[in-house]
C-alpha positions in Angstrom: 135.1 83.9 -29.3 136.2 80.9 -27.2 135.4 77.4 -28.3 133.4 77.0 -25.1 131.1 79.9 -26.1 131.0 78.6 -29.7 129.9 75.2 -28.3 127.1 76.8 -26.3 125.9 78.9 -29.3 126.0 75.8 -31.5 123.8 73.9 -29.1 121.2 76.6 -28.9 121.2 77.1 -32.7 120.8 73.3 -33.2 117.8 73.2 -30.8 116.2 76.2 -32.4 116.6 74.7 -35.9 115.2 71.4 -34.8 112.0 72.9 -33.1 111.5 75.4 -35.9 111.3 72.5 -38.3 108.3 71.2 -36.4 106.3 74.3 -37.4 107.0 74.4 -41.1 107.4 71.9 -44.0 110.6 72.1 -46.0 109.0 71.6 -49.4 111.4 73.1 -51.9 112.4 70.1 -54.0 112.6 70.5 -57.8 109.5 71.9 -59.4 108.8 68.9 -61.7 108.7 66.5 -58.8 106.7 68.3 -56.1 104.6 71.5 -56.4 105.0 74.9 -54.9 102.2 76.2 -52.7 100.5 78.1 -55.6 100.6 75.0 -57.9 98.5 72.8 -55.5 94.8 72.2 -56.3 95.1 74.1 -59.6 92.8 72.1 -61.9 90.0 69.5 -62.0 86.8 69.0 -60.0 86.9 69.1 -56.3 86.9 65.6 -54.7 86.9 64.1 -51.2 89.0 61.1 -50.2 86.5 58.7 -48.7 89.0 55.9 -47.9 92.5 54.7 -48.7 93.2 51.1 -49.8 96.6 49.6 -50.1 97.6 46.5 -52.1 100.9 44.7 -52.8 102.3 45.1 -49.3 102.7 41.5 -48.3 105.6 42.2 -45.9 104.9 45.8 -44.8 102.2 46.7 -42.4 99.7 49.1 -44.0 99.9 51.4 -41.0 103.6 52.0 -41.9 102.5 53.4 -45.3 99.6 55.4 -43.9 101.9 57.0 -41.3 104.0 58.7 -44.1 101.2 59.3 -46.5 100.5 63.0 -46.9 96.8 62.3 -47.8 94.2 60.7 -45.6 90.4 59.9 -45.5 88.4 63.2 -45.4 90.9 65.3 -47.3 89.5 67.5 -50.0 91.4 68.6 -53.2 91.2 69.0 -56.9 91.2 65.8 -59.0 94.4 67.0 -60.8 96.2 68.1 -57.6 99.9 67.7 -57.5 99.4 66.5 -53.9 98.9 63.0 -55.4 102.4 62.9 -56.8 103.8 64.3 -53.5 102.0 61.4 -51.7 103.5 58.9 -54.0 107.0 60.2 -53.3 106.4 60.2 -49.6 105.7 56.4 -49.8 108.7 55.8 -52.1 110.9 57.6 -49.6 110.5 54.8 -47.1 112.8 52.7 -49.3 110.7 49.6 -49.0 109.2 49.6 -52.5 110.4 49.4 -56.1 107.2 51.0 -57.4 104.3 53.0 -56.0 101.3 53.7 -58.1 98.3 55.8 -57.1 94.9 55.7 -58.7 91.2 56.5 -57.7 88.0 54.6 -57.7 84.4 55.8 -57.3 83.3 56.3 -53.8 79.8 55.9 -52.3 78.5 59.1 -53.8 79.3 61.8 -56.3 82.4 63.7 -55.4 83.8 61.1 -53.2 86.7 58.7 -54.3 88.7 55.8 -52.9 92.4 56.4 -53.1 94.1 53.2 -54.3 97.8 52.6 -53.5 99.5 49.7 -55.2 103.1 49.0 -54.1 105.8 46.6 -55.3 108.0 45.6 -52.5 111.8 45.2 -52.8 114.1 43.4 -50.4 114.6 45.2 -47.2 117.7 43.4 -46.0 120.4 45.6 -47.3 124.1 45.0 -47.5 125.2 48.6 -46.9 128.9 47.9 -47.3 131.5 45.1 -47.6 134.9 45.7 -46.0 137.8 43.8 -47.4 141.3 44.2 -48.7 145.0 44.0 -47.8 147.8 46.6 -47.5 151.4 46.8 -46.6 150.6 47.5 -42.9 147.6 45.1 -42.7 147.8 41.6 -44.2 144.0 41.5 -44.5 140.8 43.0 -43.2 137.2 41.8 -43.7 133.7 42.7 -42.5 130.2 43.8 -43.5 127.4 46.2 -42.7 123.8 44.9 -42.8 120.4 46.5 -42.2 116.9 45.1 -42.0 115.1 48.3 -42.9 111.6 46.9 -42.2 111.8 44.5 -39.3 108.8 42.2 -39.3 107.0 44.7 -41.5 106.9 47.3 -38.7 108.9 50.0 -40.5 111.6 49.8 -37.7 115.2 49.3 -39.0 117.6 47.0 -37.2 121.2 46.8 -38.3 124.8 46.0 -37.4 128.3 46.0 -38.7 131.7 44.4 -37.9 135.3 44.5 -39.1 138.2 42.4 -38.2 141.8 43.1 -39.3 144.9 40.9 -38.9 147.9 42.1 -36.9 150.3 44.1 -39.1 154.1 44.1 -39.4 154.6 47.7 -38.3 156.2 48.1 -34.8 153.6 48.0 -32.1 150.8 46.7 -34.3 148.1 44.4 -33.0 144.9 42.9 -34.6 142.0 45.3 -34.9 138.2 44.8 -34.3 135.2 47.1 -34.6 131.5 46.4 -34.1 128.3 48.5 -34.2 124.6 47.8 -33.6 121.7 50.1 -34.6 117.9 50.5 -34.3 115.9 53.1 -36.2 112.2 54.2 -36.2 111.3 57.0 -38.6 107.7 57.2 -37.3 107.6 57.2 -33.6 104.1 56.3 -32.4 102.8 56.9 -35.9 104.0 60.5 -35.8 106.4 62.6 -38.0 109.1 62.2 -35.4 111.7 59.5 -35.5 114.6 58.2 -33.4 117.8 56.2 -33.7 120.1 54.5 -31.2 123.5 53.0 -31.9 126.2 51.4 -29.8 129.7 50.7 -30.9 133.1 49.4 -29.7 136.4 49.1 -31.4 140.0 48.1 -30.7 142.3 50.1 -33.1 146.0 49.9 -34.0 146.7 53.2 -35.7 149.8 53.3 -38.0 151.9 56.5 -38.1 154.9 57.5 -40.1 158.2 57.9 -38.2 160.6 58.0 -41.2 161.1 57.9 -44.9 160.0 60.1 -47.8 156.2 60.9 -48.0 155.8 58.7 -51.1 157.6 55.8 -49.5 155.1 53.4 -48.1 157.6 50.8 -46.9 156.7 49.1 -43.7 159.9 50.0 -41.9 158.8 53.7 -42.0 155.8 53.0 -39.8 154.9 52.2 -36.2 151.5 51.8 -34.6 149.8 52.7 -31.3 146.7 51.2 -29.7 143.5 52.8 -28.6 140.0 51.6 -27.7 136.6 53.3 -28.1 133.3 52.4 -26.5 130.3 54.6 -27.0 126.7 55.3 -27.9 124.8 57.9 -29.9 121.1 58.8 -30.1 119.2 60.9 -32.6 115.8 62.5 -32.7 114.4 63.5 -36.1 111.5 65.3 -37.6 110.1 64.8 -41.2 109.8 68.3 -42.6 108.0 67.1 -45.7 107.9 64.2 -48.1 111.6 64.6 -49.1 113.4 66.2 -46.1 114.3 65.5 -42.5 116.0 67.3 -39.7 118.0 65.6 -37.0 119.3 66.4 -33.5 121.6 64.0 -31.7 124.1 63.4 -28.9 127.0 61.1 -28.3 128.9 59.8 -25.2 132.1 57.9 -25.7 135.0 56.6 -23.6 138.5 56.4 -25.2 141.5 54.6 -23.8 144.8 55.3 -25.6 148.2 53.8 -25.1 150.5 56.3 -26.7 154.2 55.9 -27.2 156.4 58.2 -25.1 157.7 61.2 -27.1 157.1 59.8 -30.6 159.5 61.4 -33.1 159.9 61.4 -36.9 163.1 61.4 -38.9 162.7 64.3 -41.3 164.2 64.2 -44.9 167.1 66.4 -43.8 168.0 63.9 -41.0 166.7 66.0 -38.1 164.0 64.8 -35.6 160.5 66.3 -35.3 157.8 65.6 -32.7 154.7 63.7 -33.8 151.2 64.8 -32.6 149.1 61.7 -32.4 146.0 63.8 -31.7 144.7 61.7 -28.7 145.0 62.1 -25.0 147.1 59.4 -23.4 145.2 57.1 -21.0 141.4 57.4 -20.5 139.4 60.3 -21.9 135.8 61.0 -22.8 134.0 62.6 -25.8 130.7 64.3 -25.2 129.0 66.0 -28.2 125.7 67.2 -29.7 124.9 67.3 -33.4 122.4 68.7 -35.9 121.8 67.6 -39.5 119.5 68.3 -42.4 118.8 65.9 -45.3 116.8 66.9 -48.5 116.5 64.2 -51.2 114.6 64.8 -54.5 116.1 61.9 -56.4 113.5 59.9 -58.4 115.5 56.7 -58.0 117.7 56.8 -54.8 119.8 53.8 -55.9 120.7 54.5 -59.6 119.6 58.2 -59.9 118.9 59.8 -63.2 117.3 63.1 -62.0 116.9 65.2 -58.9 119.4 66.2 -56.2 120.4 65.6 -52.6 121.7 67.9 -49.9 123.2 66.7 -46.6 124.4 69.1 -43.9 125.9 67.9 -40.6 127.5 69.7 -37.7 128.8 68.4 -34.4 130.1 70.3 -31.3 132.0 68.7 -28.4 133.0 70.3 -25.2 134.7 69.6 -21.9 132.0 71.5 -20.0 130.3 68.3 -18.8 132.8 65.3 -18.4 134.3 65.7 -21.9 138.0 65.8 -22.7 137.8 67.4 -26.2 136.6 70.7 -27.6 135.9 71.1 -31.3 133.3 72.0 -33.9 132.9 69.9 -37.0 130.9 71.0 -40.1 130.4 68.7 -43.1 128.3 69.2 -46.3 127.5 67.3 -49.4 125.5 68.2 -52.5 124.8 66.0 -55.5 122.8 66.7 -58.7 121.8 64.5 -61.6 120.6 65.4 -65.1 119.2 63.3 -67.9 120.9 63.9 -71.2 118.9 61.6 -73.4 115.8 60.0 -71.7 117.1 58.3 -68.5 119.9 56.3 -70.4 122.6 59.0 -70.4 123.1 60.8 -67.2 125.6 63.4 -66.0 126.0 64.4 -62.4 127.9 66.7 -60.2 129.2 65.8 -56.7 130.5 68.3 -54.1 131.5 67.6 -50.5 133.6 69.4 -47.9 134.4 69.6 -44.3 135.9 71.9 -41.6 137.1 70.9 -38.1 137.9 73.6 -35.6 139.5 73.0 -32.2 141.1 70.0 -30.6 139.3 67.1 -32.2 140.6 63.5 -31.7 142.2 62.0 -34.7 139.2 59.8 -35.6 137.0 62.9 -35.9 139.4 64.7 -38.3 139.1 64.4 -42.0 141.0 61.4 -43.3 142.4 61.3 -46.9 140.2 58.3 -47.6 137.1 60.4 -46.8 137.8 62.4 -50.0 139.9 60.3 -52.3 138.3 56.9 -53.1 141.6 55.8 -54.7 143.0 55.5 -51.1 141.8 53.0 -48.5 139.2 54.7 -46.4 138.5 53.9 -42.7 136.8 50.6 -42.2 134.2 51.2 -39.5 136.6 53.6 -37.8 139.7 51.5 -38.3 142.7 52.6 -40.4 143.9 49.6 -42.3 146.4 51.2 -44.7 149.1 53.7 -44.8 149.6 53.7 -48.6 150.2 57.3 -49.7 148.0 59.1 -52.2 149.2 58.7 -55.8 149.9 62.5 -56.0 149.0 62.6 -59.7 149.5 66.4 -60.0 152.8 66.3 -58.0 151.5 68.8 -55.4 152.5 66.9 -52.3 149.2 65.2 -51.6 151.2 62.1 -50.7 152.1 63.7 -47.4 148.4 63.9 -46.3 146.7 61.5 -43.9 144.6 63.7 -41.6 143.4 67.3 -41.9 140.9 69.8 -40.7 139.9 71.4 -44.1 139.0 69.3 -47.1 136.8 69.1 -50.1 136.0 67.2 -53.3 134.4 68.3 -56.6 133.6 65.6 -59.1 131.7 65.2 -62.4 130.4 61.8 -63.5 128.8 60.4 -66.6 126.8 57.1 -66.4 125.2 54.9 -69.0 122.1 52.9 -67.9 122.6 49.3 -69.1 119.3 47.8 -68.1 116.3 47.7 -65.8 114.9 44.4 -64.6 112.3 42.9 -62.2 114.7 40.0 -61.3 117.1 39.8 -58.4 119.4 42.3 -60.1 117.1 45.4 -60.7 119.5 47.5 -62.8 123.0 48.3 -63.8 125.0 51.2 -65.1 128.5 52.0 -66.4 130.1 55.2 -65.1 133.3 57.3 -65.4 134.2 60.1 -63.0 136.8 62.9 -62.8 137.3 65.2 -59.8 139.6 67.3 -57.8 140.2 67.0 -54.0 142.1 68.8 -51.4 143.0 68.3 -47.7 145.0 70.5 -45.3 145.5 71.3 -41.7 144.2 74.7 -40.4 147.8 75.6 -39.7 148.8 75.1 -43.3 145.9 77.1 -44.8 147.2 80.4 -46.1 145.8 82.9 -48.6 149.3 83.2 -50.0 149.7 79.6 -50.8 147.6 77.1 -52.8 146.4 74.0 -50.9 147.6 70.6 -52.1 145.2 69.4 -54.8 145.1 66.2 -56.7 143.0 64.2 -59.2 140.3 61.6 -58.5 139.8 59.3 -61.5 137.3 56.5 -61.4 135.3 54.2 -63.7 133.4 51.0 -63.2 130.0 49.2 -62.9 127.2 49.8 -60.5 124.5 47.1 -59.9 121.2 47.6 -58.0 120.3 44.3 -56.4 117.8 42.8 -54.0 120.3 43.3 -51.2 121.7 46.7 -52.1 124.1 48.4 -54.5 127.4 46.9 -55.6 130.1 49.0 -57.2 133.1 47.5 -59.0 135.4 50.3 -59.9 139.0 51.4 -60.5 139.0 53.4 -57.2 137.7 50.5 -55.2 140.5 48.2 -56.5 143.2 50.8 -55.8 141.9 51.3 -52.2 142.1 47.5 -51.4 145.4 46.5 -52.9 148.9 47.2 -51.6 150.1 49.0 -54.8 
């Protein structure tokens, strides 16, 4: 099957999945959080909700809460219905509240009740990420990613991010810049549909190795080439239940690359080999469609102690309509948390993987920093470090920068230090150990094992008014020129 045909099939499948989600609710979270169909309305006298009253929402419009609430005036159910707990989680899923409590008061006559919803708001200005560090090829980089998730109490999210990086010492380097702006509405016109728009632009200076051993990160072994990206992406979504959502999106992007003529690498035996920089020289365009699914049953989405989360994402690009690249990308992530003793001791499993087929540009391929937190990841699309992986198992992972096949499996243990109602809501200590791998499709062979290495991490996580902060071993290694 040609990639063009695969692209067409992928588009049709994505559309069918999206519209099928409009006809059914994806309600299969863990049984002790939300009920199955035969568990709903299973005990207690039958009641009718006469009205819904909301308190505690000083910054959030009540209509925002009512839009996601799975119960409304006029609904009939049993007094002990698990629908009440489902309704509580649908409000918590907004992310605007620390606590949501549901109770009932007597209505105007026997059998009728008033549903009372009391919420405790948390800060909605979230610092999603801080970008900073220095490396051998970049003297320093800095930036941040901020989101106001509940703009003026309307439930609309507005966000933006930027990164600046100083010009490096590798041949051909220049300073780097990246910026992004976003707007998001999860309940379009008070419906279960949502939308998101984002625009972005960046000026990149990508380092590449032209000599030296794989574990030698000396600056003289690297040069850099420039490219620019300007684009926009849009997404439509549908809430398939209190804890799941389906997405369908598209992207249009212009790329201008200034590639060196015939780049070559001096191999260890002294011979020369060509370097594929995985971009088209001059001006090119990227046109793609994407589909995604997100199911989240975590009781606490910031410092989880129970539940799971599944993320699936696929993207297909084609040159059928104005595009310059053809590829199919599939990414998946699954995380599960278990309480060992109350919610103080928690163990968790984390799995992620990706596959890229076809001629994807380098920025859409899997970067080593996407899998191994002990290496500097891309900062808003910018590569700021060329420091090789530590290669702890001596299986040649220090040669890896980009690949088309990759995965990570990690186990973590966390100890909950405290919960608080102050500016710092909670904290936990954690340790983690995992295995990761990255390879090109050309190197994947059933006769040979892929390069595998260890991920080791330990540190402190804090849940604060403006988001989560993580101080860890891997974070330090990824930001220092070691």
